[in-house]
Backbone as JSON Lines, residues from 0, in Angstrom:
{"i":0,"aa":"M","n":[0.66,-1.16,-0.06],"ca":[-0.11,0.01,-0.1],"c":[0.86,1.44,0.03]}
{"i":1,"aa":"M","n":[2.12,1.18,0.5],"ca":[2.79,2.46,0.68],"c":[3.09,3.13,-0.64]}
{"i":2,"aa":"P","n":[3.46,2.52,-1.86],"ca":[3.43,3.14,-3.13],"c":[2.36,3.91,-3.65]}
{"i":3,"aa":"V","n":[1.22,3.47,-3.2],"ca":[-0.15,4.1,-3.63],"c":[-0.16,5.75,-2.81]}
{"i":4,"aa":"L","n":[0.24,5.75,-1.65],"ca":[0.07,6.85,-0.97],"c":[0.72,8.06,-1.47]}
{"i":5,"aa":"P","n":[1.85,8.18,-2.06],"ca":[2.63,9.36,-2.5],"c":[1.83,9.85,-3.83]}
{"i":6,"aa":"R","n":[0.89,9.08,-4.3],"ca":[0.2,9.28,-5.59],"c":[-1.1,9.81,-5.29]}
{"i":7,"aa":"L","n":[-1.49,9.98,-3.91],"ca":[-2.89,10.44,-3.46],"c":[-3.03,12.01,-3.64]}
{"i":8,"aa":"F","n":[-1.98,12.82,-3.41],"ca":[-2.02,14.27,-3.37],"c":[-0.82,14.66,-4.15]}
{"i":9,"aa":"A","n":[-0.91,15.81,-4.99],"ca":[0.32,16.32,-5.71],"c":[1.18,17.11,-4.77]}
{"i":10,"aa":"S","n":[0.72,17.69,-3.64],"ca":[1.44,18.5,-2.85],"c":[1.84,17.55,-1.7]}
{"i":11,"aa":"A","n":[3.0,18.13,-1.04],"ca":[3.58,17.34,0.13],"c":[2.8,17.32,1.38]}
{"i":12,"aa":"V","n":[1.96,18.24,1.36],"ca":[1.2,18.51,2.63],"c":[-0.32,18.63,2.39]}
{"i":13,"aa":"L","n":[-0.84,17.75,3.43],"ca":[-2.47,17.95,3.25],"c":[-3.07,18.68,4.26]}
{"i":14,"aa":"L","n":[-3.76,19.68,4.01],"ca":[-4.43,20.46,4.93],"c":[-5.9,19.85,5.21]}
{"i":15,"aa":"L","n":[-6.06,19.43,6.71],"ca":[-7.35,19.05,6.92],"c":[-7.98,20.11,7.98]}
{"i":16,"aa":"P","n":[-9.41,19.96,7.86],"ca":[-10.09,20.73,8.78],"c":[-10.07,19.99,10.24]}
{"i":17,"aa":"V","n":[-10.41,20.88,11.28],"ca":[-10.43,20.25,12.81],"c":[-11.33,18.97,12.65]}
{"i":18,"aa":"A","n":[-11.1,18.3,13.54],"ca":[-12.08,16.92,13.79],"c":[-13.4,17.4,13.99]}
{"i":19,"aa":"G","n":[-13.62,18.56,14.44],"ca":[-15.11,19.03,14.6],"c":[-15.87,19.32,13.65]}
{"i":20,"aa":"M","n":[-15.39,19.08,12.37],"ca":[-16.08,19.45,11.18],"c":[-17.53,18.67,11.19]}
{"i":21,"aa":"A","n":[-18.53,19.69,10.62],"ca":[-19.77,19.13,10.6],"c":[-19.99,18.0,9.75]}
{"i":22,"aa":"A","n":[-20.99,17.03,10.05],"ca":[-21.16,15.93,9.28],"c":[-21.94,16.29,8.03]}
{"i":23,"aa":"E","n":[-21.83,15.57,6.73],"ca":[-22.36,15.84,5.69],"c":[-23.59,15.03,5.42]}
{"i":24,"aa":"G","n":[-23.71,13.74,6.04],"ca":[-24.68,13.03,5.66],"c":[-24.54,11.82,5.11]}
{"i":25,"aa":"A","n":[-25.32,10.79,5.22],"ca":[-24.9,9.34,4.79],"c":[-24.79,9.57,3.14]}
{"i":26,"aa":"A","n":[-25.49,10.26,2.45],"ca":[-25.53,10.31,1.01],"c":[-24.1,10.76,0.51]}
{"i":27,"aa":"T","n":[-23.42,11.57,1.28],"ca":[-22.17,11.98,0.83],"c":[-21.07,10.87,0.82]}
{"i":28,"aa":"F","n":[-21.27,9.81,1.49],"ca":[-20.4,8.68,1.41],"c":[-20.82,7.54,0.28]}
{"i":29,"aa":"G","n":[-21.71,7.86,-0.58],"ca":[-22.14,6.76,-1.4],"c":[-21.13,6.48,-2.29]}
{"i":30,"aa":"N","n":[-19.97,7.13,-2.72],"ca":[-18.9,6.86,-3.62],"c":[-18.12,5.79,-2.65]}
{"i":31,"aa":"L","n":[-17.96,6.11,-1.47],"ca":[-17.02,5.04,-0.65],"c":[-17.68,3.7,-0.48]}
{"i":32,"aa":"V","n":[-19.04,3.9,0.01],"ca":[-19.73,2.64,0.13],"c":[-19.76,1.82,-1.08]}
{"i":33,"aa":"Q","n":[-19.89,2.21,-2.29],"ca":[-19.97,1.53,-3.5],"c":[-18.64,1.36,-4.22]}
{"i":34,"aa":"S","n":[-17.62,1.69,-3.68],"ca":[-16.23,1.6,-4.24],"c":[-15.62,0.12,-3.75]}
{"i":35,"aa":"R","n":[-14.76,-0.2,-4.78],"ca":[-14.18,-1.66,-4.53],"c":[-13.14,-1.55,-3.45]}
{"i":36,"aa":"Y","n":[-12.34,-0.49,-3.55],"ca":[-11.18,-0.18,-2.47],"c":[-11.33,1.08,-1.93]}
{"i":37,"aa":"V","n":[-11.08,1.31,-0.56],"ca":[-11.0,2.46,0.15],"c":[-9.67,2.45,1.04]}
{"i":38,"aa":"H","n":[-8.84,3.46,0.89],"ca":[-7.55,3.55,1.68],"c":[-7.67,4.66,2.31]}
{"i":39,"aa":"C","n":[-7.23,4.29,3.66],"ca":[-6.96,5.36,4.72],"c":[-5.7,5.47,5.42]}
{"i":40,"aa":"A","n":[-5.16,6.64,5.66],"ca":[-4.09,6.73,6.43],"c":[-4.35,7.56,7.71]}
{"i":41,"aa":"F","n":[-3.98,7.15,8.9],"ca":[-3.9,7.86,10.21],"c":[-2.79,8.12,10.77]}
{"i":42,"aa":"Y","n":[-2.9,9.23,11.58],"ca":[-1.79,9.85,12.35],"c":[-1.93,10.02,13.85]}
{"i":43,"aa":"K","n":[-1.15,9.97,14.54],"ca":[-1.25,10.14,16.07],"c":[-1.88,11.6,16.52]}
{"i":44,"aa":"A","n":[-1.18,12.5,15.75],"ca":[-1.77,13.88,15.78],"c":[-1.31,14.7,14.73]}
{"i":45,"aa":"Y","n":[-2.2,15.94,14.74],"ca":[-1.72,16.81,13.51],"c":[-0.44,17.48,13.93]}
{"i":46,"aa":"E","n":[0.22,17.84,12.71],"ca":[1.37,18.7,12.74],"c":[0.95,20.16,12.6]}
{"i":47,"aa":"V","n":[1.81,21.05,13.1],"ca":[1.24,22.48,12.87],"c":[2.16,23.31,11.96]}
{"i":48,"aa":"N","n":[1.64,24.04,10.94],"ca":[2.39,24.76,10.05],"c":[2.92,25.99,10.84]}
{"i":49,"aa":"R","n":[4.34,25.99,10.73],"ca":[4.8,27.19,11.55],"c":[4.28,28.25,11.07]}
{"i":50,"aa":"A","n":[4.25,28.63,9.8],"ca":[4.02,29.84,9.24],"c":[2.58,30.45,9.47]}
{"i":51,"aa":"T","n":[1.69,29.44,9.42],"ca":[0.18,30.0,9.5],"c":[-0.49,29.52,10.82]}
{"i":52,"aa":"G","n":[-0.01,28.39,11.38],"ca":[-0.62,27.71,12.43],"c":[-1.6,26.86,12.32]}
{"i":53,"aa":"D","n":[-1.83,26.51,10.95],"ca":[-2.85,25.57,10.54],"c":[-2.44,24.12,10.66]}
{"i":54,"aa":"L","n":[-3.51,23.3,11.08],"ca":[-3.18,21.74,11.45],"c":[-3.06,21.23,10.18]}
{"i":55,"aa":"L","n":[-1.9,20.31,9.98],"ca":[-1.42,19.42,8.96],"c":[-1.22,18.0,9.16]}
{"i":56,"aa":"L","n":[-1.57,17.25,7.99],"ca":[-1.29,15.89,8.05],"c":[-0.1,15.75,7.05]}
{"i":57,"aa":"V","n":[0.93,15.47,7.18],"ca":[2.06,15.35,6.04],"c":[2.22,14.01,5.45]}
{"i":58,"aa":"E","n":[1.8,14.18,4.16],"ca":[1.89,12.95,3.27],"c":[3.2,12.02,3.63]}
{"i":59,"aa":"G","n":[3.02,10.55,3.81],"ca":[4.05,9.82,3.9],"c":[4.54,9.66,5.47]}
{"i":60,"aa":"R","n":[3.87,10.57,6.24],"ca":[4.28,10.18,7.91],"c":[3.36,9.7,8.55]}
{"i":61,"aa":"S","n":[2.19,8.98,7.8],"ca":[1.18,8.38,8.84],"c":[1.65,7.44,9.71]}
{"i":62,"aa":"N","n":[0.82,7.1,10.8],"ca":[1.3,6.15,11.85],"c":[0.65,4.7,11.3]}
{"i":63,"aa":"S","n":[-0.28,4.78,10.84],"ca":[-1.18,3.42,10.26],"c":[-1.7,3.7,8.94]}
{"i":64,"aa":"L","n":[-1.85,2.65,8.32],"ca":[-2.74,2.6,7.17],"c":[-4.04,1.66,7.19]}
{"i":65,"aa":"T","n":[-4.99,1.77,6.71],"ca":[-6.05,0.81,6.61],"c":[-6.62,0.76,5.19]}
{"i":66,"aa":"H","n":[-6.98,-0.44,4.67],"ca":[-7.51,-0.81,3.34],"c":[-8.71,-1.57,3.42]}
{"i":67,"aa":"F","n":[-9.82,-0.91,2.92],"ca":[-11.07,-1.86,3.1],"c":[-11.63,-2.16,1.5]}
{"i":68,"aa":"Q","n":[-11.86,-3.38,1.46],"ca":[-12.24,-3.92,0.23],"c":[-13.65,-4.93,0.45]}
{"i":69,"aa":"A","n":[-14.0,-5.18,-0.93],"ca":[-15.27,-5.91,-0.7],"c":[-16.44,-5.45,0.15]}
{"i":70,"aa":"I","n":[-16.54,-4.09,-0.05],"ca":[-17.68,-3.57,0.59],"c":[-18.89,-3.73,0.12]}
{"i":71,"aa":"N","n":[-19.86,-4.46,1.01],"ca":[-21.14,-5.03,0.25],"c":[-21.99,-5.38,1.48]}
{"i":72,"aa":"G","n":[-23.39,-5.04,1.52],"ca":[-24.35,-5.6,2.35],"c":[-24.05,-5.33,3.77]}
{"i":73,"aa":"G","n":[-23.27,-4.15,4.16],"ca":[-23.1,-3.91,5.62],"c":[-21.86,-4.53,6.2]}
{"i":74,"aa":"S","n":[-20.84,-5.04,5.14],"ca":[-19.72,-5.45,5.8],"c":[-18.68,-5.21,4.79]}
{"i":75,"aa":"A","n":[-17.47,-5.21,5.09],"ca":[-16.29,-5.02,4.31],"c":[-14.99,-6.0,4.85]}
{"i":76,"aa":"R","n":[-14.1,-6.21,3.91],"ca":[-12.78,-6.81,4.48],"c":[-11.81,-5.65,4.72]}
{"i":77,"aa":"Q","n":[-11.23,-5.81,5.95],"ca":[-10.08,-4.54,6.33],"c":[-8.84,-5.45,6.52]}
{"i":78,"aa":"I","n":[-7.73,-4.57,5.98],"ca":[-6.45,-4.95,6.14],"c":[-5.76,-3.73,6.76]}
{"i":79,"aa":"S","n":[-4.97,-3.57,7.75],"ca":[-4.39,-2.74,8.52],"c":[-2.91,-3.02,8.72]}
{"i":80,"aa":"T","n":[-2.27,-1.88,8.86],"ca":[-0.86,-2.07,9.22],"c":[-0.69,-2.41,10.74]}
{"i":81,"aa":"R","n":[-1.8,-2.39,11.51],"ca":[-1.69,-2.59,13.09],"c":[-2.18,-4.06,13.37]}
{"i":82,"aa":"V","n":[-2.85,-4.81,12.46],"ca":[-3.13,-6.11,12.65],"c":[-2.68,-6.93,11.65]}
{"i":83,"aa":"A","n":[-2.25,-8.1,11.83],"ca":[-1.78,-9.11,10.72],"c":[-2.96,-9.69,10.09]}
{"i":84,"aa":"G","n":[-2.99,-9.82,8.82],"ca":[-4.11,-10.63,8.33],"c":[-5.39,-9.79,7.73]}
{"i":85,"aa":"A","n":[-6.22,-10.17,7.26],"ca":[-7.48,-9.49,6.67],"c":[-8.58,-9.69,7.91]}
{"i":86,"aa":"R","n":[-9.5,-8.87,8.24],"ca":[-10.69,-9.08,9.0],"c":[-12.03,-8.54,8.57]}
{"i":87,"aa":"H","n":[-12.84,-9.24,8.78],"ca":[-14.33,-8.77,8.26],"c":[-14.76,-7.86,9.33]}
{"i":88,"aa":"V","n":[-15.22,-6.62,8.85],"ca":[-15.83,-5.31,9.65],"c":[-17.2,-5.09,9.35]}
{"i":89,"aa":"K","n":[-17.92,-4.56,10.17],"ca":[-19.17,-4.12,9.96],"c":[-19.28,-2.61,9.37]}
{"i":90,"aa":"V","n":[-20.05,-2.5,8.33],"ca":[-20.23,-1.11,7.84],"c":[-21.57,-0.5,7.94]}
{"i":91,"aa":"M","n":[-21.24,0.58,8.7],"ca":[-22.77,1.29,8.92],"c":[-22.78,2.53,8.34]}
{"i":92,"aa":"N","n":[-23.68,2.94,7.63],"ca":[-23.89,4.21,7.08],"c":[-25.44,4.72,7.17]}
{"i":93,"aa":"D","n":[-25.96,4.6,8.31],"ca":[-27.42,5.18,8.49],"c":[-27.67,6.53,9.02]}
{"i":94,"aa":"G","n":[-26.42,6.93,9.78],"ca":[-26.49,8.25,10.43],"c":[-25.8,9.35,9.83]}
{"i":95,"aa":"K","n":[-25.2,10.05,10.5],"ca":[-24.53,11.32,10.18],"c":[-23.18,10.89,9.28]}
{"i":96,"aa":"Y","n":[-22.6,9.78,9.76],"ca":[-21.18,9.49,9.26],"c":[-21.17,8.04,8.74]}
{"i":97,"aa":"L","n":[-19.99,7.69,8.11],"ca":[-19.86,6.22,7.51],"c":[-18.99,5.84,8.59]}
{"i":98,"aa":"H","n":[-19.26,4.54,9.18],"ca":[-18.53,3.79,10.15],"c":[-17.98,2.42,9.76]}
{"i":99,"aa":"F","n":[-16.73,2.1,9.83],"ca":[-16.3,0.67,9.68],"c":[-15.87,0.37,11.24]}
{"i":100,"aa":"V","n":[-16.55,-0.88,11.64],"ca":[-16.45,-1.26,13.05],"c":[-15.84,-2.64,13.21]}
{"i":101,"aa":"D","n":[-14.77,-2.66,13.81],"ca":[-13.92,-3.98,13.87],"c":[-14.17,-4.33,15.43]}
{"i":102,"aa":"H","n":[-14.27,-5.71,15.62],"ca":[-14.52,-6.25,16.95],"c":[-13.49,-7.07,17.39]}
{"i":103,"aa":"V","n":[-12.51,-6.76,18.04],"ca":[-11.12,-7.39,18.33],"c":[-11.01,-7.81,20.07]}
{"i":104,"aa":"S","n":[-11.0,-9.18,20.27],"ca":[-11.15,-9.42,21.6],"c":[-11.52,-8.57,22.44]}
{"i":105,"aa":"G","n":[-13.04,-8.17,22.43],"ca":[-13.57,-7.32,23.28],"c":[-13.33,-5.79,23.26]}
{"i":106,"aa":"M","n":[-12.38,-5.51,22.26],"ca":[-12.21,-3.91,21.99],"c":[-12.72,-3.73,20.58]}
{"i":107,"aa":"Y","n":[-13.01,-2.51,20.29],"ca":[-13.7,-2.0,19.02],"c":[-12.6,-1.07,18.47]}
{"i":108,"aa":"V","n":[-12.48,-1.26,17.15],"ca":[-11.84,-0.31,16.39],"c":[-12.91,0.39,15.46]}
{"i":109,"aa":"L","n":[-12.97,1.61,15.74],"ca":[-13.93,2.58,14.94],"c":[-13.27,3.38,13.91]}
{"i":110,"aa":"T","n":[-13.42,3.05,12.81],"ca":[-13.09,4.01,11.73],"c":[-14.28,4.87,11.25]}
{"i":111,"aa":"T","n":[-14.32,6.09,11.21],"ca":[-15.3,6.86,11.09],"c":[-14.98,8.02,10.01]}
{"i":112,"aa":"V","n":[-15.71,8.0,8.82],"ca":[-15.5,9.04,7.81],"c":[-16.48,10.02,7.92]}
{"i":113,"aa":"Y","n":[-16.07,11.29,8.15],"ca":[-16.91,12.31,8.56],"c":[-17.34,13.37,7.73]}
{"i":114,"aa":"G","n":[-16.65,13.49,6.58],"ca":[-16.93,14.62,5.64],"c":[-15.96,14.56,4.33]}
{"i":115,"aa":"C","n":[-16.54,15.3,3.41],"ca":[-15.55,15.52,2.39],"c":[-14.49,16.72,2.44]}
{"i":116,"aa":"L","n":[-13.11,16.33,2.21],"ca":[-12.06,17.35,2.05],"c":[-11.79,18.02,0.79]}
{"i":117,"aa":"D","n":[-11.85,17.07,-0.34],"ca":[-11.52,17.53,-1.57],"c":[-12.43,17.08,-2.63]}
{"i":118,"aa":"R","n":[-12.94,17.93,-3.5],"ca":[-13.75,17.47,-4.73],"c":[-13.05,17.61,-6.02]}
{"i":119,"aa":"D","n":[-13.5,16.71,-6.93],"ca":[-12.98,16.85,-8.17],"c":[-13.57,18.12,-9.06]}
{"i":120,"aa":"P","n":[-12.66,19.28,-9.48],"ca":[-13.31,20.39,-9.71],"c":[-14.24,20.17,-10.93]}
{"i":121,"aa":"R","n":[-14.25,19.22,-11.96],"ca":[-15.17,19.08,-12.98],"c":[-16.36,18.45,-12.67]}
{"i":122,"aa":"S","n":[-16.19,17.31,-11.89],"ca":[-17.61,16.72,-11.73],"c":[-18.1,16.94,-10.21]}
{"i":123,"aa":"G","n":[-17.41,17.52,-9.44],"ca":[-17.96,17.79,-8.06],"c":[-17.94,16.62,-7.16]}
{"i":124,"aa":"T","n":[-17.27,15.62,-7.7],"ca":[-17.33,14.11,-6.92],"c":[-16.26,14.25,-5.8]}
{"i":125,"aa":"C","n":[-16.55,13.7,-4.66],"ca":[-15.67,13.77,-3.48],"c":[-14.53,12.77,-3.82]}
{"i":126,"aa":"I","n":[-13.35,13.22,-3.82],"ca":[-12.18,12.28,-3.97],"c":[-11.35,12.03,-2.68]}
{"i":127,"aa":"S","n":[-11.6,12.94,-1.54],"ca":[-10.77,12.76,-0.4],"c":[-11.62,12.94,0.61]}
{"i":128,"aa":"Y","n":[-11.63,12.14,1.74],"ca":[-12.61,12.23,2.86],"c":[-11.98,12.38,4.28]}
{"i":129,"aa":"G","n":[-12.28,13.18,5.06],"ca":[-11.77,13.39,6.47],"c":[-12.21,11.91,7.21]}
{"i":130,"aa":"A","n":[-11.46,11.48,8.08],"ca":[-11.67,10.44,8.63],"c":[-10.82,10.34,10.14]}
{"i":131,"aa":"M","n":[-11.46,9.77,11.1],"ca":[-10.84,9.62,12.47],"c":[-10.83,8.08,12.89]}
{"i":132,"aa":"Q","n":[-10.0,7.52,13.6],"ca":[-10.13,6.16,14.1],"c":[-9.75,6.12,15.61]}
{"i":133,"aa":"S","n":[-10.39,5.25,16.35],"ca":[-10.38,5.08,17.73],"c":[-10.34,3.81,18.18]}
{"i":134,"aa":"R","n":[-9.96,3.32,19.26],"ca":[-10.07,2.02,19.79],"c":[-10.43,2.15,21.21]}
{"i":135,"aa":"H","n":[-11.47,1.46,21.56],"ca":[-12.27,1.62,22.76],"c":[-13.01,0.41,23.02]}
{"i":136,"aa":"F","n":[-13.67,0.34,24.2],"ca":[-14.46,-0.74,24.69],"c":[-15.9,-0.53,24.83]}
{"i":137,"aa":"D","n":[-16.45,0.57,23.97],"ca":[-17.91,0.84,24.35],"c":[-18.77,-0.08,23.35]}
{"i":138,"aa":"P","n":[-19.56,-0.83,23.64],"ca":[-20.37,-1.66,22.94],"c":[-21.5,-0.94,22.18]}
{"i":139,"aa":"R","n":[-21.72,0.19,22.66],"ca":[-22.86,1.08,21.98],"c":[-22.4,1.29,20.46]}
{"i":140,"aa":"V","n":[-21.14,1.05,20.18],"ca":[-20.69,1.35,18.79],"c":[-21.46,0.6,17.85]}
{"i":141,"aa":"L","n":[-22.12,-0.55,18.18],"ca":[-22.85,-1.5,17.33],"c":[-24.13,-1.26,17.05]}
{"i":142,"aa":"T","n":[-24.7,-0.27,17.94],"ca":[-26.1,0.29,17.7],"c":[-26.19,1.83,17.65]}
{"i":143,"aa":"D","n":[-25.22,2.52,18.02],"ca":[-25.12,4.04,17.94],"c":[-23.9,4.43,17.57]}
{"i":144,"aa":"P","n":[-23.19,4.26,16.61],"ca":[-21.92,4.58,16.27],"c":[-21.57,6.07,16.38]}
{"i":145,"aa":"D","n":[-22.57,6.81,15.71],"ca":[-22.57,8.22,15.78],"c":[-22.14,8.78,16.96]}
{"i":146,"aa":"A","n":[-22.87,8.44,18.13],"ca":[-22.64,8.77,19.52],"c":[-21.5,8.47,20.12]}
{"i":147,"aa":"V","n":[-21.01,7.39,19.66],"ca":[-19.65,6.85,20.17],"c":[-18.61,7.74,19.63]}
{"i":148,"aa":"Y","n":[-18.66,7.99,18.17],"ca":[-17.75,8.72,17.46],"c":[-17.57,10.34,18.14]}
{"i":149,"aa":"E","n":[-18.88,10.78,18.29],"ca":[-19.02,12.26,18.81],"c":[-18.24,12.16,20.44]}
{"i":150,"aa":"A","n":[-18.32,11.21,21.07],"ca":[-17.83,10.92,22.31],"c":[-16.34,10.98,22.34]}
{"i":151,"aa":"L","n":[-15.83,10.28,21.33],"ca":[-14.27,9.94,21.16],"c":[-13.52,10.81,20.2]}
{"i":152,"aa":"K","n":[-14.32,11.73,19.29],"ca":[-13.52,12.33,18.34],"c":[-12.44,13.12,18.72]}
{"i":153,"aa":"D","n":[-12.4,13.71,19.89],"ca":[-11.41,14.64,20.38],"c":[-9.85,13.84,20.57]}
{"i":154,"aa":"S","n":[-10.26,12.41,21.09],"ca":[-9.07,11.75,21.35],"c":[-8.75,10.52,20.34]}
{"i":155,"aa":"S","n":[-9.35,10.81,19.15],"ca":[-9.16,9.76,18.1],"c":[-7.96,10.11,17.05]}
{"i":156,"aa":"D","n":[-7.42,9.16,16.51],"ca":[-6.48,9.49,15.39],"c":[-6.83,10.19,14.27]}
{"i":157,"aa":"P","n":[-6.63,11.36,13.71],"ca":[-7.03,12.0,12.63],"c":[-6.21,11.17,11.17]}
{"i":158,"aa":"G","n":[-7.28,11.53,10.19],"ca":[-6.75,10.85,8.84],"c":[-7.51,11.35,7.82]}
{"i":159,"aa":"F","n":[-7.39,10.52,6.65],"ca":[-8.17,10.64,5.45],"c":[-8.36,9.49,4.7]}
{"i":160,"aa":"C","n":[-9.22,9.3,3.83],"ca":[-9.38,8.31,3.19],"c":[-9.78,8.61,1.63]}
{"i":161,"aa":"D","n":[-9.45,7.81,0.81],"ca":[-9.66,7.81,-0.68],"c":[-10.36,6.42,-1.22]}
{"i":162,"aa":"H","n":[-10.78,6.45,-2.53],"ca":[-11.25,5.23,-2.96],"c":[-10.8,5.06,-4.37]}
{"i":163,"aa":"S","n":[-10.9,3.65,-4.66],"ca":[-10.76,3.17,-6.07],"c":[-9.61,3.7,-6.73]}
{"i":164,"aa":"F","n":[-8.45,3.18,-6.44],"ca":[-7.21,3.81,-7.27],"c":[-6.98,2.77,-8.43]}
{"i":165,"aa":"V","n":[-6.3,3.21,-9.23],"ca":[-5.87,2.56,-10.52],"c":[-4.68,1.56,-10.3]}
{"i":166,"aa":"N","n":[-4.79,0.37,-10.93],"ca":[-3.68,-0.69,-10.83],"c":[-3.6,-1.36,-9.25]}
{"i":167,"aa":"V","n":[-4.66,-1.11,-8.46],"ca":[-4.77,-1.71,-7.17],"c":[-5.43,-2.97,-7.33]}
{"i":168,"aa":"Q","n":[-4.83,-4.11,-6.81],"ca":[-5.7,-5.41,-7.15],"c":[-6.03,-5.99,-5.46]}
{"i":169,"aa":"E","n":[-7.15,-6.58,-5.51],"ca":[-7.68,-7.12,-4.3],"c":[-6.71,-7.97,-3.67]}
{"i":170,"aa":"A","n":[-6.53,-7.99,-2.25],"ca":[-5.77,-8.76,-1.75],"c":[-6.39,-10.22,-1.67]}
{"i":171,"aa":"S","n":[-5.52,-11.36,-1.89],"ca":[-5.73,-12.56,-1.99],"c":[-6.59,-13.05,-0.52]}
{"i":172,"aa":"R","n":[-7.37,-13.98,-0.73],"ca":[-8.08,-14.41,0.46],"c":[-7.4,-15.65,1.22]}
C-alpha cells in the first residue's frame, strides 16, 4: 500500500479541517460505500504549520494505514498495518457518518469517515474524505456509532480516506 499513498495528493502537505467538522450525511459517502477499494491513512496527531498555525497531516508520515475492500451488504474486509491478516468488519452508513467497526477480543476499532475534504473540480465528486480512528470498549458502537464517534473524536487519530485507485488489486483471501 505504501507506493499508492504518494500518488494521493500532488502536494507534500495535506491540509485538513479540525476533527469537529460538521457531518455531511450518509449520501455524501455513497462513492465510498460503492467503491471496490477504500484506502485510509491515520496519524497520532496533527502537525502545525509554523508559518500559518494551520493543522496539517504530512503525506508519507502516517502512523497506520487501513485498506477496506469487498464493501457490500453492511460488511467489508479490512487490512491494517496494525493487525496481521484481513478481518471482516461491519459497515454502518445510517446516520451522519460512515463507520467501519471491527470487534477484536472485546475491543472495538472504529474508523469513521466524517466529511468531504476535496472534490473533483469538473464533476464535483468527492475524492478525499476526512476520517478518524479510535480504539475503545464501548459496545454502543454496534447500535449508535455516531454517538460513540462524537464522544471519542477529540481523542481519536486523525486521517483521510480515498477510494478506487488505478492498478490496485484485491488482496488474496
